[in-house]
C-alpha positions as CSV (number, residue, x, y, z in Angstrom):
1,M,-152.5,204.5,-56.8
2,S,-150.3,204.7,-53.5
3,G,-152.0,201.3,-52.5
4,D,-150.4,199.6,-56.1
5,T,-147.0,201.3,-56.0
6,H,-146.9,199.5,-52.7
7,S,-147.5,197.1,-53.5
8,D,-145.1,197.0,-56.4
9,T,-142.4,197.7,-54.8
10,S,-143.0,194.9,-52.2
11,H,-143.4,192.5,-54.7
12,D,-140.1,193.6,-56.4
13,A,-138.0,193.1,-53.1
14,Q,-139.3,189.2,-52.9
15,Q,-137.9,188.2,-56.3
16,A,-134.5,189.9,-55.1
17,Q,-134.5,188.1,-52.0
18,S,-135.9,184.7,-53.7
19,S,-132.8,185.8,-57.0
20,N,-130.3,185.5,-53.7
21,G,-131.5,182.4,-52.6
22,G,-133.0,184.2,-49.3
23,A,-130.2,185.5,-48.0
24,A,-129.5,188.9,-46.8
25,P,-128.9,191.6,-49.4
26,V,-125.6,192.2,-50.7
27,Q,-122.9,194.6,-48.9
28,D,-121.2,197.4,-51.2
29,A,-118.6,197.0,-52.7
30,G,-116.4,198.9,-49.8
31,A,-117.2,196.9,-47.5
32,A,-116.6,193.5,-49.8
33,G,-113.2,195.0,-50.8
34,A,-111.7,195.5,-47.4
35,R,-111.7,191.8,-46.5
36,P,-108.8,190.9,-49.1
37,E,-106.6,193.6,-47.5
38,A,-106.8,192.0,-44.4
39,A,-105.8,189.3,-45.4
40,E,-102.8,190.6,-47.5
41,A,-101.4,192.2,-43.5
42,R,-101.3,188.7,-42.0
43,P,-98.4,186.9,-42.8
44,P,-97.8,183.4,-44.4
45,A,-97.6,180.7,-41.7
46,D,-93.9,179.7,-43.3
47,D,-92.4,182.9,-42.6
48,V,-93.8,182.7,-39.0
49,V,-92.4,179.4,-38.5
50,S,-89.2,180.2,-40.4
51,E,-88.4,183.3,-37.5
52,A,-88.9,181.2,-35.2
53,A,-86.4,178.6,-36.4
54,D,-83.8,181.2,-36.8
55,A,-84.8,182.7,-33.2
56,E,-83.7,179.0,-31.9
57,K,-80.3,178.7,-33.7
58,E,-79.0,182.2,-32.6
59,R,-80.0,181.7,-28.7
60,L,-78.2,178.0,-29.4
61,R,-75.4,179.4,-30.9
62,A,-74.8,181.9,-27.9
63,D,-75.7,179.2,-25.5
64,L,-72.6,177.1,-27.5
65,E,-70.2,180.8,-27.1
66,A,-70.8,180.7,-23.7
67,S,-70.8,176.7,-22.9
68,R,-66.9,176.9,-24.8
69,R,-66.1,180.2,-23.1
70,R,-66.2,178.3,-19.6
71,V,-65.3,175.0,-20.4
72,D,-61.8,177.4,-21.8
73,E,-61.7,179.2,-17.9
74,L,-61.9,175.6,-16.5
75,A,-59.5,174.4,-18.4
76,R,-57.4,177.6,-17.9
77,A,-57.8,177.7,-14.1
78,Y,-56.9,173.8,-14.2
79,Q,-53.6,174.1,-16.0
80,A,-52.7,176.8,-13.4
81,L,-54.2,174.5,-10.2
82,N,-51.3,171.9,-11.4
83,K,-48.7,174.6,-11.8
84,D,-49.4,175.8,-8.6
85,K,-49.1,172.0,-7.0
86,E,-45.9,171.8,-9.1
87,E,-44.3,174.6,-8.2
88,F,-45.0,174.1,-5.0
89,K,-43.4,170.1,-4.5
90,Q,-40.0,171.7,-6.5
91,R,-40.1,174.3,-3.7
92,L,-40.6,171.9,-1.0
93,T,-37.8,170.1,-2.7
94,R,-35.4,172.5,-3.2
95,E,-36.0,173.4,0.6
96,R,-35.4,169.7,1.5
97,E,-31.8,169.6,0.0
98,R,-30.8,172.7,1.6
99,M,-32.1,171.4,5.0
100,L,-30.0,168.1,4.2
101,D,-27.0,170.6,2.8
102,V,-27.2,172.4,6.1
103,E,-27.1,169.2,8.0
104,R,-24.2,168.1,5.8
105,G,-22.5,171.1,6.5
106,N,-22.9,170.9,10.2
107,V,-21.5,167.5,10.7
108,A,-18.8,168.1,7.7
109,A,-17.4,170.8,9.9
110,V,-16.9,168.5,13.0
111,L,-14.9,166.0,10.8
112,L,-12.8,169.0,8.9
113,E,-11.5,170.1,12.6
114,A,-10.3,166.8,12.9
115,I,-8.9,166.5,9.3
116,D,-6.8,169.9,10.2
117,E,-5.6,168.6,13.3
118,L,-4.0,165.9,11.3
119,D,-3.1,167.5,8.2
120,R,-0.8,169.6,11.0
121,A,0.5,166.3,12.0
122,V,1.4,165.1,8.7
123,S,3.0,168.4,7.8
124,M,5.5,168.4,11.4
125,S,5.8,164.5,10.6
126,G,7.8,165.5,7.3
127,Q,9.2,162.8,5.2
128,D,8.8,160.0,8.2
129,G,8.0,156.7,6.9
130,S,7.2,155.7,10.5
131,A,4.4,153.5,11.3
132,L,3.0,156.1,13.3
133,S,3.2,158.9,10.8
134,N,1.8,156.4,7.9
135,G,-1.1,155.6,10.5
136,V,-1.8,159.1,10.9
137,R,-1.9,159.4,6.7
138,M,-4.4,156.6,7.0
139,I,-6.6,158.6,9.0
140,R,-6.6,161.7,7.6
141,D,-6.9,159.8,4.0
142,S,-10.4,158.2,5.7
143,L,-12.2,161.2,6.8
144,L,-11.5,162.8,3.6
145,A,-13.0,160.4,1.4
146,K,-16.0,160.3,4.1
147,V,-16.1,164.1,3.8
148,Q,-16.0,164.1,-0.2
149,G,-18.7,160.8,0.0
150,M,-21.1,163.4,1.4
151,G,-20.7,165.8,-1.8
152,I,-18.1,168.3,-0.1
153,E,-14.4,168.6,-1.7
154,R,-11.3,170.1,-1.2
155,V,-10.5,173.4,-3.0
156,K,-6.8,173.9,-4.6
157,V,-5.7,177.4,-3.5
158,V,-1.9,177.5,-3.2
159,G,-0.3,178.9,-6.4
160,L,-3.8,180.6,-7.8
161,P,-4.5,184.3,-7.5
162,Y,-6.2,185.2,-4.4
163,D,-10.0,184.7,-4.0
164,P,-11.5,186.4,-0.9
165,N,-14.9,184.4,-1.5
166,V,-12.8,181.1,-1.4
167,A,-9.8,182.0,1.4
168,E,-9.2,184.7,4.1
169,A,-5.6,186.0,3.8
170,T,-3.9,185.8,7.1
171,D,-0.4,186.7,6.5
172,M,1.4,188.7,3.7
173,E,5.1,187.9,1.6
174,I,6.6,189.9,-0.2
175,T,7.5,189.4,-3.8
176,P,10.2,190.3,-6.6
177,S,7.8,188.8,-9.1
178,P,5.4,190.7,-10.5
179,D,4.0,187.3,-11.9
180,D,3.3,186.3,-8.4
181,D,1.7,189.0,-7.0
182,Q,-1.6,188.8,-5.2
183,K,-1.0,184.7,-5.3
184,V,-1.3,182.4,-2.4
185,V,2.0,180.8,-0.9
186,E,1.0,179.2,1.5
187,E,-2.0,177.5,3.1
188,F,-2.7,177.0,6.6
189,R,-6.3,176.4,6.4
190,A,-7.8,174.1,3.3
191,A,-11.1,175.2,1.5
192,Y,-13.9,173.0,1.6
193,R,-16.9,173.0,-1.0
194,M,-20.4,172.0,-1.0
195,K,-21.8,172.0,-4.4
196,D,-21.3,175.8,-5.7
197,R,-21.2,177.0,-2.0
198,I,-18.1,177.3,-0.2
199,I,-18.2,176.1,3.3
200,R,-15.3,176.7,4.8
201,P,-12.5,179.4,3.4
202,A,-9.3,178.5,3.7
203,R,-6.5,180.6,5.5
204,V,-3.7,181.6,3.6
205,K,-0.5,183.5,2.8
206,V,-0.4,186.2,0.0
207,A,1.9,187.6,-2.3
208,K,3.0,190.8,-2.6
209,Y,5.0,192.1,-4.9
210,V,7.3,194.8,-4.1
211,A,9.7,196.6,-7.2
212,P,13.3,196.2,-5.9
213,A,14.9,199.1,-4.7
214,S,17.2,200.8,-7.5
215,A,21.1,201.0,-6.8
């Protein structure tokens, strides 16, 4: 009996293998069901490509923004360099003009002394119409024209209120008129200006008001 039973079992197994095409026995349902879940856990290929493209876009955007900032920094640095260059040129120009003014003033100082001497000679001659007097006036006017050609002009002070920035008061005159108080009544030496700067102040007599004594 036992021999027949083993023979039947072996026959049934051969029939099962024959019906499966000679393949190995099929695994149980639990093992077979684990494969679809593992496949679903892996992301699709399109999603992976999309994420990589987004990451590349962000990187390129960051690089572009960094490049823009760098360009802005270089542009500002270039503008600052040009500004410094222009300011330096302007400083050189101002310094050169200042030095030229100083030299003009030094040359003018010699001419002004000569003009002062001629002014005194003309003043002493009065209305003398002699050839000598006229010759002195011509020389004085010629030197004055040369000085004016250097940008130096004579400053009028007589009859105007006394200004210590323009003149030096070397004498005083009493006046009974309050309207003439602190006015320049006489000029001993002329004042000269170069541009906005007084290169030589005048020497003048200034009036001082004193009320008349009551009887």
